[in-house]
FIKOLZA-1660 file (N, C-alpha, C; in steps of 0.1 Angstrom, whole numbers, plus 5000, padded with zeros to 4 digits):
% residues 63
   i   px   py   pz ch aa at
   1 4725 5206 4819  A  X  N
   1 4734 5209 4829  A  X CA
   1 4743 5221 4825  A  X  C
   2 4745 5230 4834  A  X  N
   2 4753 5242 4832  A  X CA
   2 4768 5238 4830  A  X  C
   3 4774 5245 4820  A  X  N
   3 4788 5243 4817  A  X CA
   3 4797 5246 4830  A  X  C
   4 4794 5257 4837  A  X  N
   4 4802 5260 4849  A  X CA
   4 4800 5249 4859  A  X  C
   5 4788 5244 4861  A  X  N
   5 4786 5234 4871  A  X CA
   5 4794 5221 4868  A  X  C
   6 4794 5218 4855  A  X  N
   6 4801 5206 4850  A  X CA
   6 4816 5208 4853  A  X  C
   7 4822 5219 4849  A  X  N
   7 4836 5222 4851  A  X CA
   7 4840 5221 4866  A  X  C
   8 4831 5227 4875  A  X  N
   8 4834 5227 4889  A  X CA
   8 4834 5212 4894  A  X  C
   9 4824 5204 4890  A  X  N
   9 4824 5190 4895  A  X CA
   9 4836 5182 4890  A  X  C
  10 4840 5185 4877  A  X  N
  10 4851 5178 4872  A  X CA
  10 4864 5182 4879  A  X  C
  11 4866 5195 4881  A  X  N
  11 4878 5200 4888  A  X CA
  11 4878 5194 4903  A  X  C
  12 4867 5194 4909  A  X  N
  12 4866 5189 4923  A  X CA
  12 4869 5174 4924  A  X  C
  13 4865 5167 4914  A  X  N
  13 4867 5153 4914  A  X CA
  13 4882 5150 4912  A  X  C
  14 4889 5157 4903  A  X  N
  14 4903 5155 4901  A  X CA
  14 4912 5160 4912  A  X  C
  15 4907 5170 4919  A  X  N
  15 4916 5176 4929  A  X CA
  15 4914 5169 4943  A  X  C
  16 4903 5160 4944  A  X  N
  16 4901 5153 4956  A  X CA
  16 4911 5142 4958  A  X  C
  17 4916 5137 4947  A  X  N
  17 4926 5126 4948  A  X CA
  17 4940 5131 4949  A  X  C
  18 4948 5125 4957  A  X  N
  18 4962 5129 4957  A  X CA
  18 4969 5127 4944  A  X  C
  19 4979 5134 4941  A  X  N
  19 4986 5133 4928  A  X CA
  19 4992 5120 4926  A  X  C
  20 4998 5114 4937  A  X  N
  20 5004 5101 4936  A  X CA
  20 4994 5090 4933  A  X  C
  21 4981 5092 4936  A  X  N
  21 4971 5082 4933  A  X CA
  21 4969 5081 4918  A  X  C
  22 4970 5092 4911  A  X  N
  22 4968 5092 4897  A  X CA
  22 4980 5087 4889  A  X  C
  23 4991 5088 4895  A  X  N
  23 5003 5083 4888  A  X CA
  23 5007 5069 4893  A  X  C
  24 5013 5061 4884  A  X  N
  24 5018 5048 4888  A  X CA
  24 5030 5049 4897  A  X  C
  25 5029 5044 4909  A  X  N
  25 5040 5046 4918  A  X CA
  25 5051 5036 4915  A  X  C
  26 5063 5039 4919  A  X  N
  26 5075 5031 4916  A  X CA
  26 5074 5018 4924  A  X  C
  27 5068 5018 4936  A  X  N
  27 5066 5006 4944  A  X CA
  27 5057 4996 4937  A  X  C
  28 5047 5000 4930  A  X  N
  28 5038 4991 4923  A  X CA
  28 5045 4985 4911  A  X  C
  29 5055 4992 4905  A  X  N
  29 5062 4987 4893  A  X CA
  29 5071 4976 4898  A  X  C
  30 5077 4978 4910  A  X  N
  30 5086 4967 4916  A  X CA
  30 5078 4955 4919  A  X  C
  31 5066 4956 4924  A  X  N
  31 5058 4945 4928  A  X CA
  31 5053 4938 4915  A  X  C
  32 5049 4945 4905  A  X  N
  32 5044 4939 4893  A  X CA
  32 5055 4932 4885  A  X  C
  33 5068 4936 4887  A  X  N
  33 5079 4929 4880  A  X CA
  33 5084 4917 4888  A  X  C
  34 5081 4915 4901  A  X  N
  34 5085 4904 4909  A  X CA
  34 5078 4891 4905  A  X  C
  35 5085 4880 4906  A  X  N
  35 5079 4867 4903  A  X CA
  35 5072 4862 4916  A  X  C
  36 5064 4851 4914  A  X  N
  36 5057 4846 4925  A  X CA
  36 5066 4841 4937  A  X  C
  37 5077 4835 4933  A  X  N
  37 5086 4830 4944  A  X CA
  37 5091 4841 4953  A  X  C
  38 5094 4852 4947  A  X  N
  38 5099 4864 4954  A  X CA
  38 5088 4869 4964  A  X  C
  39 5076 4870 4959  A  X  N
  39 5064 4874 4967  A  X CA
  39 5062 4865 4979  A  X  C
  40 5062 4852 4976  A  X  N
  40 5060 4842 4987  A  X CA
  40 5071 4843 4997  A  X  C
  41 5083 4845 4992  A  X  N
  41 5095 4846 5002  A  X CA
  41 5093 4858 5010  A  X  C
  42 5089 4869 5004  A  X  N
  42 5087 4882 5012  A  X CA
  42 5076 4880 5022  A  X  C
  43 5065 4874 5019  A  X  N
  43 5054 4871 5028  A  X CA
  43 5059 4862 5039  A  X  C
  44 5066 4852 5036  A  X  N
  44 5072 4842 5046  A  X CA
  44 5081 4850 5056  A  X  C
  45 5089 4858 5050  A  X  N
  45 5099 4866 5059  A  X CA
  45 5091 4875 5068  A  X  C
  46 5081 4882 5063  A  X  N
  46 5073 4891 5072  A  X CA
  46 5066 4882 5083  A  X  C
  47 5060 4871 5079  A  X  N
  47 5053 4863 5089  A  X CA
  47 5063 4857 5100  A  X  C
  48 5075 4853 5096  A  X  N
  48 5084 4848 5106  A  X CA
  48 5089 4859 5115  A  X  C
  49 5092 4871 5109  A  X  N
  49 5096 4883 5117  A  X CA
  49 5085 4886 5127  A  X  C
  50 5073 4886 5123  A  X  N
  50 5062 4889 5132  A  X CA
  50 5061 4879 5143  A  X  C
  51 5063 4866 5140  A  X  N
  51 5063 4856 5150  A  X CA
  51 5074 4857 5160  A  X  C
  52 5086 4861 5155  A  X  N
  52 5097 4863 5164  A  X CA
  52 5094 4875 5174  A  X  C
  53 5089 4886 5169  A  X  N
  53 5085 4897 5177  A  X CA
  53 5075 4894 5187  A  X  C
  54 5065 4886 5183  A  X  N
  54 5054 4881 5192  A  X CA
  54 5060 4873 5203  A  X  C
  55 5069 4864 5200  A  X  N
  55 5076 4856 5210  A  X CA
  55 5083 4864 5220  A  X  C
  56 5091 4874 5215  A  X  N
  56 5099 4883 5224  A  X CA
  56 5090 4891 5233  A  X  C
  57 5079 4896 5228  A  X  N
  57 5069 4903 5236  A  X CA
  57 5063 4895 5246  A  X  C
  58 5059 4882 5243  A  X  N
  58 5053 4873 5252  A  X CA
  58 5063 4870 5264  A  X  C
  59 5075 4867 5260  A  X  N
  59 5085 4864 5270  A  X CA
  59 5088 4876 5279  A  X  C
  60 5088 4888 5274  A  X  N
  60 5091 4900 5282  A  X CA
  60 5079 4903 5291  A  X  C
  61 5067 4900 5287  A  X  N
  61 5055 4903 5295  A  X CA
  61 5053 4893 5306  A  X  C
  62 5057 4880 5303  A  X  N
  62 5055 4869 5313  A  X CA
  62 5066 4870 5324  A  X  C
  63 5078 4874 5320  A  X  N
  63 5088 4874 5331  A  X CA
  63 5089 4887 5338  A  X  C
% end
């Protein structure tokens, strides 16, 4: 394989990904430091919030 072709493919591969994809994002650090109870509580909060919004939308559309 030609050296120029290899460099071009390597450069193309690294430039096709966004810079934040290569770095560890701060959000991922927060998630990895959270314990299971916090994650379950967050999921429960999101589910309850979605249910409340769904009820409000249903009531608004029916009336």
